N, C-alpha and C positions, 0 to 999 in steps of 0.2 A: 503494499500498499504504498504510494506515494502522499510524503507530507503538502500541503498546500502550503503556499508563498507567505502566507501570513504565520502560520504555526512554524516555519524554517526559521524566518527572520527572527523571533520571538527565542527558538533555542540556539541560535547560534548566538545572538546577545546574549541571551543567559548565561551558555557555557564560557562566555567570556569574562563575564563579571563574576560569578562565582568562584573562576580562575583566581582574580584579582581580589578577591573575597579571600580565600584560602590563603593567597600570599600576604595580604596586611596581617589573616590572624594569626600563621607563625612569626611575622617579625615583631606582632603584640607580646608576644611571650617572653619576647627579650627587650621589650620595648614598652612594659605597660602604662606609661606617661607620654607615649606619642600619640598625643590629640590627632595628629593628621592620618593615622593609621585606624584609630577609631573613625574618623568621618570618612576614610575609603570603605570601612566594613560599612557602613551606614547609607553611603551612597549607592554601594551594589545592592543593599537589599531595597533600598527606596526605590531605585531605579527598574528591580525584577518587578516588584509590586505595583510599579505605574504601567509597566510594558503589561503586564498580566491583564488591569484594568482595561487597557484600550480593547484586547482581544477577549473580554471575558473569563480570562481562567482565573476563577474566586477563590477555589482551593488554595490555589498560591495564593492570591492577595490577602485572605484570613492569615494564611500561615505568616508570611512576609510580614504582616501588620502587626503582630505580634513581636516577631524578632525586631521591629525599627522603633518598637515601644520600649524595650528591654535596651537597646544602645541608648535612645534618647536620655534614659535616666544615667547611665557611662556617661555620656557626654556631659549630662548637669553633674556629675561627680557625684552621684547619688549612690551608685554603686561600683564599687572599684573593679578595675580590671585583676584578675586573678587567674592563677592557672584552671580552676574549675571553671570561673567563666568564660575562657578560650576557648574550653572544652565543648562547653556547652553550645557555644558558636558555631563552631566546625560542626558540630552534630545538625546544628539548625540548616545549616550550611548543607550536608549534605542530603537533608529531607527536603530540601529545596532540589537538589540535583535529582533527586529519585521520584519527585512528582514529575519534574519535565521529563525525567526518562518513561516514566508510566503514559505522558502524554504521546511520545512518539513509536512508544514498541520496542524501543531499543536502547542501550545505556550510551549515555551522551556524556556521561562525566568521567 
């Protein structure tokens, strides 16, 4: 089954954003006070949520909204960056990748 153009575009951009998110999260482990890394993770989640909204992928919107809300708390220094938080965010990234995988019927992450 061939993906339609919108889904293909969503998937390719999501894969790039998830790769950037993972890279920033890995760096965040060593630099937990780096605001730019936190912002990169937030922007990736925010962009994926926005793109999912354009195409009506509600399950991805709902999940990334929760992740984004957590990241707002991190940005506002309410929740500190810890190893456990980075692990949680990495699992969130993996769940988003799984949702994208399910939409295409093949592994994209």
